[in-house]
N, C-alpha and C positions, 0 to 999 in steps of 0.2 A: 560421522561418516566413516564407513568401513574402508579398509585397504582395497585397491583394485589394480588390475593390470589389463589395459584395454588396447586392442589393435583391430582395425578393420581394413582389409585390403581391397574391398569391392569398390570399383570405379562406377559411379552412377552417371549414365548418359541420358539426360532428361529433356524431353520436348518433342515438338512436332516433327514427324518424318525421320526421326533418328534411327529407325530400324533399317533404313537404307544403307547405313554405315557398317552393318554387321560383318560383311565379308572382309572388308579391309581391317576391321578391328580384330578378327580372328587370326589373320595371316601370321602375326608374330608368334602365335601360341601353338598352332598345330598344322599338320599337313593333310590329315584325314580325320574327319570329325563324325561324331554321331549326332544326327539331327533328330531330337527327341521331342515328341508332342503328344497331344491327347487325341481328340476325335475329329469330327468334321468341321468344327467351328472355325478353325484357322483357314480352312479351305474355302468355306463360304464367305468369309470376310475378305479374302484375297491376300491375307498375310502369308499364307503358305507359299504362294507363287512369288511373292515379293522377296521372301527369304531365300528361296531357291535361286532366284535371279541374282541376288546380291552375292551369294556364295559362288555361283558360277562365274560371275563377272570378275571376282577377285581370284579365281583359279583355285578355290578351296574344294577339295574332294569330300564327299559326304556319303554316309549310309543312313537311311531313315529307320526310325522305330517309333511308330505311333501306338495308340491304344491305351494311354494312361487314363485311369478312372479316378474319380474322387476317392479319398482314402487309398492312396497308391499301393499296389499289391507287390508282395515280395516275388511272386512268380514272374512278373514282367521285369523286375530288377534283375533277376537271375538270367533271364533271356537277354537283356541288354548287356550284361557282363560277358555272356557267351559270344555275342556278336562283336563286341569290342575286341576281345582276344583274338577271334578268328580273322577279323578284318584289319587288325593292326591300327585300331583307332587310338589317337593320342590327344583328343580334346572332345568335349561334349557341349553342344548348344541345346539348351532347354527353351522351347517356345511355348509358353502357357502360363498357368497360374501356379499356386503353391504345390499342387499334387504333381504336376510335371517336373517342377524344379526339384522337389524332394526325391522323386524317382531318379532323376539325373544325378543328384548328389549320392544316392545309395549306389548307383552304378559306378560312379567315379571312385567311391570308397573300395569297391570290390574287385575292380579289374586287375589291379596289381597285388592283390592279397591272395596268399596261398590257400587259405581256408574258405569256409562258407561265409558270405556277407552277413548272415544273421548272427554270427558270433559277436560282431561289434555291438549289436543291439542287446544281446543277452548279457555280455560281460562288461560292456562299457570300456573295453581296452583301448589304449591310445591308438589313434589312426597311424598307419604306416604311410607309405608313399601313395598318393592318390592322383588321378587325372585332374587337370584343371577343367573348369567349366564356366560357361557364361549363360546369360538368360536374356530373353525378350519377354517382358512381363505382359500378360494379357488379362490378368485379374488381380487387382490390388486386394490383399487380404492377409496372407500369412507372413509377409515380410521375408520369405525365404530367399528373395533375390539379393539379400545382403546379410543374412543371418548365418550363424555357425551351427544351425540345427537341421535335423531331418527326421521325419516321422514316416514309418512304413507299417502296413498291415500284413500280418501273416494269416492267410485265409483259413488254413486247416485248424489252427489252434485258436482262432478268433482273438489274436493278440495284436494290439496296436502299440508300437513302442518307438521311442525317440532316441536320438544319439546326438552328441555335440562334439564338434572339432573345428577349430579355426581353419583347418586345411580344406574344409568343404565350402568355405565362403566363395561365391563366384568371383572371378577376376574382374568381370565387368557385368553390369546389368543395364539394359536399355529399357527406358520407361517413357512411353508416348501416351499421354492421356486420351488422344484420339482413338486409340485401340480399345478403349473401354466403353465407347458410346453404345455398342450393341448388346451389352450385358443385360440380362433380364433382372427385374426388380429383386427376385429372391436371392440371386447371386450377389447383387450389390449389398443387400441387407446382411447376408451371411458374412461377407467380407468385412463390412463395417464392424460387426460384433466381434469377429476374430481379432481384428487389430485393436479394438478397445480392450478385449480380454488380455492381450499381450501386455498392455499398459497396466491394467488393474492387477495382474499377477505380480507386477513389480511394485506397484504403488502401495498396496496394503502391506505394511512392513512393521517389524518390531524395532527397527533402527530408530533411535530417538532423534537424531539430528541429520537431516538430509534435505536441506532447504532447496538446493539447486535442482536436484532431480524431482523433488516434490513439485516445484513450479513447472518444470519441463513436462512432467506427466499430466498435470492439470491443464496446461494450455493446449497440449496435443489432443487430449480427450475432448475439450470444448471445440477445437477446430474440426475434429472428425464429426461430432454431432451436428454442428452448425451446417457443414457442407453436405452431410448425408441427407439432411432435410431438403436442401436445394436439389440434390440428385433425385430425391423421391418425387419431386415435382417435374424435374427436367433432367433426364439421364444423359443429355448431350451438352451439358454445361461444362465447357473445357476448364474453366478456372476452378470450379468445385471439384472436378476430378483431379486436377493438379494438386489441390490441397489434400484431398483424401489419399491419393496415391503416395505422396511424399510422407504423409503422416504414417501410413502403413509401413513404410520402410523404417522410419525412425522408431516406430513402436517395437520393432523386433530385431534391430541391429545391435542391441546390447547397451546402447547409450543410456536409456532411461532407467536401467537397473544398476548403474554404477554407484558404489558406495553404500548400498542398502541391501538388507536381507530381503529375499523374495519368497513367494508362496508356491504357486503352480498346482494347487490342489484341484482347482476347477478343470484345468486341462487334463489332469490325470483321471478325474471322474468322467469327463466327457469322452476320453479315449475308449472307455469301456462301452459307452453308448454306441460310438461309431463302429467299434470292432464287432459287436453283436448285431446291431440293427442297420449299420451302414448309413446313418443319418449324416447330414451336412454338419461339419464341425462347428461352424458359426451358429447354426440353429440350436445345437446341443448346448453350446455355451450360454446362449440367451436364456435357456430354460434353467440351467443350473446356477448361474452366477447370483441372481437375486436370493435364491434359497441359501446358498453358501453364506452370503452376506448376513442374512438374518440369523443364521446359526452361530456365526463366530464373532459378531461385531463387538460383543462385550469384552473380548480378549484385549482390545485396545480401542475403546469407544471414541477416544479423541481423534484417532485416525479417520474413523467413519464420519464423525462430525465435520472434520475438515473437508472430506470428500463431498458431503451433502451441501456444505456452504460454498466451497470454492469451485466445485464442478457443476453441481446440480442447481445452484442458486437458491437454496432453501434459506428462508428467514425465520427466526423464532427466538424464543428465550433460551439462553444457555442453562437455565434452571431445569430444563427438561431435555437433556441431550438425547434420550431414547426417541422422543418424538421427532427431533431433527433428523436423526439417523434413518428412521423408518420412512419419513417423507422423502428423503434422498433416494432410498431404495425404490420406493413406489414410483418416483419420477423416472428413474432409470428404466424400470419395467414398462412404464407408459411410452417412453421413447422407443423401446424395442417393438412394442405393439404398433406404434405409428409408422415405422418403416417396414412393417410386415413380418416381423419375427414371431415365432411361437414363444409362449412363456410357461407351458406345462408339458410334462412327458406325454400326456394323453394326446395333445396336439401333434406330437411326433409319432403317434400310433403305437405307443407302448402301454402295456398293462403292468401289473406288479410281479409277473412270473419270474423275471430275471433280476430283480433288484438286489437280492442278497448275493447272488452269484457275481454280479458286477461289482458290488461293494467289496467282496472278498478278493476278486481279481485285482482291484485297484491297489490293494495293500499286500498283494502276494501272500494272502493268508493260506496257511497249510498246517494242519495238525497243531493248532493253537498258537502258531508263530506267525507274525506279520511284520511288515515294514510300514509304519504310519506315514501318511503323506501330508504335505503342507508345511510351509515355513512360518506363516502367521499364527496358525494354531495346528498342532499335530492332530490328525484325524485317524482314528481306528476304523475298521470296517463297519463297526456299529454306528459310529458317527456318520460315515458316508451313507449308510442305509437310511438314517434319519433324514439326511439332506435329499436323497432320492425321493423319499416319501413326501417331504415338503414340496418337492417339485412336481408331484403328480397333479 
């Protein structure tokens, strides 16, 4: 097990009706807040009115900023920063899924910073003073409600980049599984794949001994898949949503990566798909993950045998580990199909015209120089191109 230093300040407030507490919960943190959200869905569900009533009842002043899109845009982040500065905002409430929360995190990073917010993403410089924020989660998927990470898309350059800092972990997050009952099947499936990928990026490791986090990763993956199949039949099953939502938080709050080397190649490769084609992050990951597995598994075949047996339930002779591994990958792919996810780039509407461009962008290739990606196996742009071709 590797050394680690872990702290997570996010208070999780979980259960039925908990969103009604939001006004009183915010009062100790701010006098005037930015109420940040996406489109019309929270208005149609009644959550928008519920939040406004709770804020007003608690005497919390607020300014609204809606319009967050999937793969949240830098342009709206800059608009949010401008509003916060002009209005004297001292706290941010994000009501939505991962895109809304990531947009709020980026705004929180930028309000008290003298330069342009995109500097943080380009240079990875340490965060200065940031605004505190909180969330009401409406779509379990990204784990952003308790993570130290944020991902933003820059429209003009078609770059999608991430940033990490413990300072952008929300001070509290409200999670009510009842709020997820109206989600369409494709969003449920995309969310399930996203949270599974957060675990798989940590699970496939070159660290020799990490029994505790191995077991945590495996049990969380199995719980997600079991309950995702229940939701595929009945999207209003409270208990299944409770399991999936809690698993999504655990998947990306840092706990499952403690003491082990991590990978993150699939996320980097998928960010290039999202940046150019604006595809759903979970759908892109469903396409790329099995191909990445088939490309790299011989780097540490025992890790993939363990996954196939302990997570996917494969039985077979250990005299043929390749067969066990490939059956495990096939079963994962069949699970994705069952819940309605694509498994090829063509299903996402992509041809081969941008494969080389995306592969080079993923490794920052320029004039023969590049930064290989991945911790499990270092991938050059040519490796990534082969994985893209396998995923066609």
